[in-house]
Every structure is written in structure tokens, then in C-alpha cells.
N, C-alpha and C positions, 0 to 999 in steps of 0.2 A: 814837382811833381807827385811828392809827398802827401802833400795840402790839397790837388787835385783829385789823388784816388778814392781820399781822405770823403773826399764832401761826395765823390761822387756816391759812395758804397753810403755814406748816408743818409742818401736821398732814396736808395734802393732802399734800403731799411723803414724809409717812413710811407713810401709810395704804400705797401700793403694794406697802414691801417690806415693813412688815409681814403684809400676806393674802398675800403668796409665803413667806415664813418658814413660815403657818403651813401653809399648803397643801403646804410640803416635809415638814413634819411631819408630815401627815396622808396624804403620799401610799405605798399601800401596795406593799411587796416584788412584784417580777413574778413572775407566775404565764405561763409560756408554754402555748398548746395546740397539741399535736406529734402527729405522724402516726410510727407502722416500720410499718415491713414485713415479714410472717411469713411464715414459710417456708410454701406450698400458695396465698401469694395474697389471706390472712387479712394485714387491719389490724388492731393497736392504737393508738387515741387514748391520750395521755396529758396531766396536768402537766407541767411541766419546771420544777422553781427553780432556780437560779442563786445561791450566797451572793451577796454584798455585794464589789468585790475580786475576784473570780472570775479572775478573766486575768490577776492583780497575784499569784497563788500555783501553785506548779505542780501540786499532790496535795490533793485534801476528797475527805474524806469521804461516803459517798455511803448513803442512806437512801432503802428502797422500801415508798412507805404504804398501803396494801391494804385499801379498804374495804368495806363492810357489803353486804345486800341487797339495801339501800334505793335506793342509788345506782348501778346498772346502772342500763346506756339507752345511748345516744351525746349525750348533752346532759354536757358536760365540767363543767360547772358545777353540777351537782348533787354532786360529785366530792369542793367547797370545803363541804359541808356539816359536814364532821365535821374531827376530826381536823386537822393538819399543813397540811394544805393549807386549812383555816379559818382556823388563825391566823394563815396569812403572808397571806389576804387580807385578814387587819385589821390591818396592816401589823407582825406580828413577823419576825422577823430570825433564822436559822438560821445556824450555821457548816456545814454544810454540803451538799450538793446535791440534790436530791428530788426525785423520782417518781411520781408516782401515778396508774395506769393506772385506767379504766374498763371495767370486765366489761360483754359487753354482755346486754343485755338478758331473761330465762326462761335466761341461762348460767349458771355457775359459772367461778372461778378453774382456769383450766387449767397446770400446774405448767411445762409446758415452755414454754410462749408467756410468763410471767413471766421464765422463765430466757436465754430467745432477749433479750428486752427489755434484762434486769438488763448480759447479756456486751456487747448493743450500746451500753452507754451505757457501760461502764468503754471500750470501743473509742475510742469519739469524742467524751469526757469527761477532762477534769484529775480523774479519780479514783486517789484509793491504793486498790490494791487489799485492803491486810492491815487497809482500817477501813468496810467493807460491812454495814448494816444491813436487817434486815425487821423490819416491828410494822403489824398490822393490827387492826379488830373486826372481830368476829359469823365473817357468811362470811369477811371478810378476817384475821379469827385462825385461823380454820382455814388459808386458803392461808399465814399464815406458817408454822404449824409445815409442810406441804409444800413451799414452798419450801425450808426448814432444813433438811429430807430431801434434797434434789436438789441442792444445794450445799452440804451441811454444812463441809466442808473451802475455803470461801470466804467463810465468813459469821464477823464479829468477834461479834456480839451476834444472840441476838430477844427483840419483846415481845412478844407475842400477849395480843389482850385478848378475854375469854367467847366464846374460839370452840371448836367444837364438838371433842374429843380424833379423835387422828388419830394411834395406837399403834404403826403397822407402822413410824411413823420413830422411834420411840425409840431406838434402838441405832446410830441415824445421826448422833444431832446430843444423843448425849451430853455430850459436852465441849465443846460450845458455849455461850457464859453465857447464862440464859436468865431472865427476868422475865414471868410469870405473870398478869396481871391477871383481876380478875369479881366480879359483884354474888349478895350473898349468896343474895338473893331476886329474881335473874332467870329468869324465868319462860319465856323463849325456849331460854336455851343453858343446860340447869342447869351449876352451879355443880361437879358432881361432872366434868363435864366436863374441866376443869381441873385440881380439885383431880387425879383420874386421873394425868394428863400425868407430873403435877409428882410424885406416886408411883411413877410408873412408873421416870422419871429416875433418881431420890434412889438406887431399886432396882439402879440398872445403873451406879451412881458418881455419879453428874451433881451436881451444889450448883445449881438450879434455886432461884429467890425464889418466893413468891405472896405476890400482895397481895391479899385479901379483903375488897373493901369492905362492911359490912356492914347497911348498908340500902341497899344501891344493886339497884335493876332490871336492867334490861337495858344500858339505859346505863349502862356501867363506862367509857368510852372518853373523856367528857370529864373527870372528876375528873384523868385518868390523864394526859392531853397537856395539861392545864392546869398541871401538877408539874414542873417546868423541870427535878427530881433525874431526875426517867427520861431526859431527856436527856443529862444529863451523865454521866447511870450507861452506856448505850448508849456514849457517844463517848465513855469511857474503859476498854473493851477493843479491843483491837488483836490480829488475828495476825501470828504470829513474823513477820520480814521474814523475803523467801528470802533465802538465800546465792548470792551472787557464783560463776556456773560457773566451775569450779579450770580455771584458766590454764593451756595447754601451757608443758610446760617449755623 
């Protein structure tokens, strides 16, 4: 009897510890909701992810994620529906800072606003300016092309997914490492849109990658972002370090 009581007591003492460990294992990485004041009195709401050990490292890569048209509005929880925010919300950790702004309902990505947000994040966070990346899906794929055209000298690589083509930026982004993704059976944004961008970039001397999923419809982003190799590829690219200013003799 005494042995049974002792065994039960041991289980009771162990149970809280087990519960705590399980809770820690399931605790999702933090996505904070932030607001950025844009020029002209507007505001941009965005999700911010800081990697584990952020304070212990001087510089981190930065990834800008742009959602599609279905996630527009004033509820940041919608931005967690797809892509890196979804993965972070489910507990995945990344070795980079991630920002995911929300586009207001009934509007499209405004390039100038996104550039202003990026500059702001670089200014206030521990960003490695030689390792800044942009990726997005559908409307955000188009936004990726647009931001790349506006920040061609500041981006180390881009990954647009099923976005409408933006031929006017081709000459500006030809030297940016680019990996494009699209579903062959996409009924919303035809695969020819991505094929056109890749073709034009190659004609200008670029070396973009193109992945077409033979059976995919518009959702070519789930398979893309579930592939760890995509993030490894992005992070493998880095701009040349800025040379130190010449010291006066």
C-alpha cells in the first residue's frame, strides 16, 4: 500500500513538469502586430517576426512577405493564412527577420509604401543590409516584381509566386537572383505571365529559375513555402559588402 501511494505521488510530482515541457514544445514563435506611420498621414499595419536569439546577434537577414488579394483588409490574422506567417504561427522558426504587411481592402500594393517600410525596418532593427529578400504570392507576386524594380540595388534575391508580369522592371532587376513559381493549370493568373518574365530576363542576360507545378491551380504557394530549399536558396545569396570608405592619409 505504501509503495502504491509513493508511486502515485511520484506521478503527481512529475506530471506538471511533463505538461510544462509539452507546452514549451508547442508554443508558437512570436508574431507581433506593428504599425508604421507612412508619409502623408497613412498607416501600414504589419506582422513582425524576430528570430530566436535576436538580441544575441548583430545582424540578421530580412525577408519581406507580400500576401495575395484575399488577405487584404484591416485584420492582421488574415495575413497568417499563407506563406511564412502561417509557418511561423504553426511553430516553425526561421533564421531571419520577417515582415508581412497588410494591404487595405480594395487597394493594391503601393511600391513606395513598401520601400518606406523596408527602409524603416532596416533603420530600427539588426538587419544585414547585404541579405534582404522579397517574396510574395499572386497579388504579392506582382508586388515582389514591383519592389524589386524599386530596390534593385538593395535586394540579394527574390521569389515571386504566381504573380502577374511586370515587364517594365525587367531591365532593372536582371542581375537579381530570381526564382519564379507557378501552377501550370492556374485559372487566375496564367502561367504564361511568369514564363514571360523569365524569358525576358534571360534575353537581357539574367539567369532566373522557373518552377512550374504540372497539376497545380492558383495555389502554387503552399508547396513552395513548404519546401525548405526555397528559404535556403534565398539565404544563400548576398550582396557584396560595401567597401570601407577610404581613410584620409
